[in-house]
Each structure stands twice: as structure tokens, then as C-alpha cells.
LOMAR-74231 format. One record per residue (C-alpha): x, y, z. Coordinates in steps of 0.25 Angstrom, whole numbers. Each point is the difference from the previous one (the first is absolute). Layout:
# residues N
(site (X, Y, Z))
...
END
This chain:
# residues 301
(site (163, 16, 227))
(site (12, -4, 11))
(site (13, 2, -12))
(site (9, -9, 9))
(site (3, -8, 12))
(site (11, -1, 10))
(site (4, -16, -1))
(site (2, 1, 15))
(site (5, 14, 11))
(site (12, 3, -4))
(site (12, -3, 11))
(site (13, 3, 2))
(site (8, -15, -2))
(site (4, 4, -14))
(site (-13, -5, -6))
(site (-7, 6, -12))
(site (-11, 7, -2))
(site (-12, 6, -7))
(site (-5, 14, 3))
(site (-15, -1, 5))
(site (-11, 10, -5))
(site (-13, 2, 2))
(site (-3, 7, -12))
(site (0, -1, -13))
(site (10, 14, 0))
(site (11, 3, 4))
(site (-1, 14, 0))
(site (-11, -1, 14))
(site (8, -10, 6))
(site (-10, 1, 12))
(site (3, -9, 8))
(site (15, -7, 1))
(site (14, 6, -3))
(site (14, -6, 2))
(site (13, 3, 8))
(site (11, -7, 0))
(site (3, -9, 12))
(site (13, 6, 3))
(site (-5, 16, 0))
(site (-11, -8, 8))
(site (11, -2, 12))
(site (8, 13, -1))
(site (-6, 12, -8))
(site (5, 14, -6))
(site (3, 11, 6))
(site (-14, 9, 7))
(site (6, 13, 0))
(site (11, 7, -6))
(site (13, -6, 1))
(site (12, 10, -1))
(site (10, -6, -10))
(site (-1, -8, -11))
(site (1, -14, 7))
(site (-11, -7, 10))
(site (4, -13, 8))
(site (-11, -10, 6))
(site (4, -13, 5))
(site (-8, -9, 9))
(site (3, -15, 3))
(site (3, -7, -12))
(site (-4, 11, -10))
(site (5, 15, -4))
(site (-6, 11, -11))
(site (11, 9, -5))
(site (-4, 11, -7))
(site (8, 10, -9))
(site (-4, 13, -4))
(site (2, 3, -17))
(site (0, 5, -12))
(site (-8, 4, -12))
(site (3, 7, -12))
(site (-10, 13, -2))
(site (3, 2, -16))
(site (15, 8, 2))
(site (4, -6, 14))
(site (0, -11, 10))
(site (-9, 7, 12))
(site (3, -7, 15))
(site (-13, -5, 5))
(site (-2, -2, 15))
(site (-3, -15, 9))
(site (-12, -3, -2))
(site (-9, 1, 11))
(site (-15, -1, 10))
(site (-12, -7, -7))
(site (-2, 4, -14))
(site (13, -8, -3))
(site (-7, -13, 7))
(site (-13, 4, -10))
(site (7, 0, -13))
(site (10, -12, 3))
(site (-14, -8, 5))
(site (-7, 4, -13))
(site (11, -2, -10))
(site (5, -15, 6))
(site (-16, -3, 0))
(site (-1, 4, -15))
(site (14, -5, -4))
(site (-9, -14, 7))
(site (-13, 2, -6))
(site (7, 0, -14))
(site (12, -7, 4))
(site (7, 10, -8))
(site (12, 9, 6))
(site (-4, 13, -9))
(site (-12, 8, 5))
(site (-7, 10, -6))
(site (-3, 12, 10))
(site (-8, 10, -5))
(site (0, 14, -9))
(site (1, 7, 13))
(site (3, 2, 14))
(site (-13, 4, 2))
(site (-7, -14, -6))
(site (13, -6, 7))
(site (-7, 5, 14))
(site (-12, -6, -5))
(site (5, -14, -2))
(site (6, 2, 16))
(site (-15, 4, 5))
(site (8, 15, 5))
(site (-6, 11, -1))
(site (3, 9, -15))
(site (5, 14, 7))
(site (12, 6, -3))
(site (8, -3, 13))
(site (-4, -15, -3))
(site (8, 3, -15))
(site (12, 6, 6))
(site (2, -12, 9))
(site (-4, -10, -9))
(site (10, 6, -10))
(site (10, 1, 10))
(site (0, -14, 4))
(site (-3, -6, -13))
(site (13, 4, -4))
(site (8, -4, 12))
(site (-5, -15, -4))
(site (3, 2, -12))
(site (14, 5, 3))
(site (5, -9, 12))
(site (6, -11, 3))
(site (-4, -11, 10))
(site (6, -13, 6))
(site (-8, -9, 6))
(site (8, -12, 9))
(site (-6, -13, 5))
(site (6, -12, 9))
(site (-6, -13, -4))
(site (8, -12, 8))
(site (14, 2, -4))
(site (-3, 8, -11))
(site (1, 14, -2))
(site (-9, 6, -11))
(site (3, 16, -6))
(site (-11, 6, -11))
(site (10, 11, -2))
(site (-4, 10, -12))
(site (-12, 11, -4))
(site (-13, -7, 4))
(site (-8, 13, -14))
(site (13, -5, -10))
(site (-5, 10, -12))
(site (-10, 13, 3))
(site (-4, 5, -12))
(site (-4, 16, 1))
(site (-4, 11, -9))
(site (9, 10, -4))
(site (1, 14, 7))
(site (-5, 5, -16))
(site (-12, -10, 1))
(site (-3, 7, 15))
(site (2, 15, -7))
(site (-13, -5, -7))
(site (-8, -2, 11))
(site (6, -14, 4))
(site (6, -6, 13))
(site (13, 1, 0))
(site (8, -12, 7))
(site (-12, -7, 0))
(site (0, -16, -6))
(site (-9, -5, -10))
(site (5, -15, 3))
(site (10, -6, 12))
(site (8, -13, -2))
(site (2, -6, 13))
(site (14, -7, -2))
(site (1, -15, -2))
(site (7, -2, 13))
(site (-10, 6, 8))
(site (-13, -6, -9))
(site (7, -13, 4))
(site (1, 1, 12))
(site (-13, 6, 2))
(site (-9, -13, -7))
(site (8, -9, 11))
(site (-2, 9, 11))
(site (-13, 7, -1))
(site (-8, 3, 12))
(site (-17, 3, -2))
(site (-6, 12, 7))
(site (-14, 6, 1))
(site (1, 12, -7))
(site (-11, 7, 7))
(site (8, -3, 15))
(site (14, 5, -8))
(site (-8, 12, -6))
(site (-8, 3, 13))
(site (15, 1, 7))
(site (6, 9, -9))
(site (-1, 12, 9))
(site (11, -7, 9))
(site (12, -8, -8))
(site (3, -7, 15))
(site (-15, -6, 1))
(site (3, -5, -15))
(site (14, -7, 3))
(site (-6, -7, 11))
(site (-12, -3, -8))
(site (9, -5, -12))
(site (9, -9, 12))
(site (-11, -6, 6))
(site (-8, -3, -12))
(site (14, -9, -3))
(site (1, -6, 12))
(site (-9, -3, 11))
(site (-7, -10, -12))
(site (12, -8, 1))
(site (1, -1, 16))
(site (-3, -12, 7))
(site (-7, -6, 10))
(site (11, 9, 10))
(site (-1, 15, 1))
(site (9, 6, -4))
(site (7, 12, 9))
(site (8, 12, -4))
(site (7, 12, 9))
(site (1, 12, -1))
(site (14, 0, -4))
(site (-4, -9, -13))
(site (-12, 8, -4))
(site (9, 14, 1))
(site (10, -9, -8))
(site (-9, -1, -12))
(site (-9, 13, 1))
(site (5, 10, 7))
(site (18, 1, 0))
(site (-2, 15, 1))
(site (-5, -2, 13))
(site (13, 0, 10))
(site (5, 4, 13))
(site (-1, -6, 14))
(site (-19, 3, -1))
(site (2, -7, -15))
(site (-8, -11, 1))
(site (-10, 8, 9))
(site (-3, 11, -10))
(site (0, -11, -13))
(site (-12, -7, 10))
(site (-8, 12, 1))
(site (1, 4, -17))
(site (-3, -17, -3))
(site (-11, -3, 9))
(site (-10, 13, -6))
(site (4, -5, -14))
(site (-2, -15, 3))
(site (-16, 3, 7))
(site (-1, 6, -14))
(site (5, -12, -8))
(site (-9, -10, 10))
(site (-11, 10, -5))
(site (3, -6, -13))
(site (3, -14, 2))
(site (-8, -4, 9))
(site (4, -16, 0))
(site (14, 4, 2))
(site (2, -4, 16))
(site (10, 7, 8))
(site (1, 4, 12))
(site (9, 11, 6))
(site (8, -7, 12))
(site (10, 2, 9))
(site (13, 4, -7))
(site (-6, -2, -15))
(site (-12, -4, -5))
(site (-3, -14, -2))
(site (-4, -4, -16))
(site (-10, -14, 1))
(site (-5, -7, -13))
(site (-11, 5, -7))
(site (-5, 2, -13))
(site (4, 6, -13))
(site (-5, 14, -5))
(site (-3, -6, -13))
(site (-6, -15, 2))
(site (7, -13, -8))
(site (-9, -3, -14))
(site (-1, -9, -6))
(site (0, 2, -18))
(site (-11, 3, -5))
(site (-6, 8, -12))
END
């Protein structure tokens, strides 16, 4: 029995949103996940950041991520800037749970192994270690999202995760994992902007791209953008794409080097989003109006 259906596809023009799920239990989340529209346009770093600050600006949107600290029970411990595919999957999972339950409070299981299973990741030692590092980095970081609409300049500033309730080191000595939360709470600011700016994604497509953070970023960008294109295709030049996805590429051959990385990633995306009408052309890519990966639906029971 379908427990809840979205009234209409979530758009980015400030329209109110409701979660769309195909199953009766949020734990399965087998069909749809959600991303913040701003993070569809400017993503987190794909590789480890030198230092404690990451900034990416593309056109009239931007993201600034600053690493933070977490209390270990004895001291504050510096965390890294979150990066790679895991934070992207974690954000998508948290967004979906929060929207579906209409609550910023999110239970994340009793162990890292259990949460990896929820994310569809292998429950191995290296995966558990990587998840712990990235989850702690997400819990501690400060994220600023900026976007311009007309003459308005908007800034979200704060920690997306307001509270991180972790097991103590004493409990870790009893065989439990230290610094693993039983619950997370999204900050009210992040949750409020998510409600009005959530973008639905095909979870199987997103999960299949988890081996490439760049492919994941291209997929969520196309999911947010293609259905909003009118009858005239949009040409996006390599420099603009590099600003959005590859600011780390520099030098005289920056666009050429970036193109060599972008095109194989785009091919992977089009394999899981075949409705996307995107064509490489001289100087960049051509974006054409396409159906969204999650179709419009009507309210039902």
C-alpha cells in the first residue's frame, strides 16, 4: 500500500514540497531520494581537501564548507571537510527520511554496519572506517549555501546537522562503536530550505554511480535542470562546466583536461538516465528539454 504520494514534482521556484515514496516503509527507500537544489548546482568536494575550507561558485549559486570539531568526551577533535560519494549518499538518505516523515529528527541505526546496509554499501572494515570519518565530518562541518533570485541575495548559514548524539568512549569499551550516533537532527534552517528546494532522484541511478563523485554530481545537476529547459536547447561551454564541476583543473590546458574526465562520467550518467537529452558539441555540451528522472505524479492512496 502506498503510504504517501507527492502532490507534484518538487521544483526550485520556492514551491512547497511533500515527500514521494513508493513503499510503505521508509527503511527500504528503494525508488526515490532527494537532494537540495542548491547542492544539485554546486557540489561538495570529490577528493580530500587540503586545509579546512572548500568553496565552489557557479553563476549565481555557491557553496562554502568549513571543517569543524566534535566533542569526544574529553576534548574537541578537529574533523576534515567531507568529500567523496559517501557524504552525497548520506545527505540524500537524510533528506529523504526528513521529508517523508516531515521531521528533522533522523534515527541512523545502532551501528555503522547497519547504516551502511541502509545506504546499500558493503559492510566491510574499510567501508565502516570511511563511513565513520565522513559522518563525523558532516556532523561537524559548517555549510553556507548562497543563491541569487532576481535582486535578492540569499544565504543559508549553519550546520546542516544540528545535533550529533554519539555513544561515549566508555560504551565503546563495552563493544560498541565510539562516536556513532543513535540519532541526528537537521538544523531548522537547513530543513526549512530543503522543504522548498528538494529535488527527487532515482535512487537506483544515484547508487549505481557511487563509484564516481563526478558522475553523481552530473546526474543530480541534470535531474534538477533538464526538465526546466524550454523549447530552445541550452549550450554550456567547457569553462562554465569546469567552474561548476572542475575548479581544481588549472593551466593552459585546463578545459581540455577537464573534458577528458567529464565526457566518460557523462556517458555513465546517460546510461542510467536515458531520457536525458544531452549532446557533446564543439566547445561544450548541448542541454535539451527532457523528462525528469522521477515523473510527475498525482495525489493518491
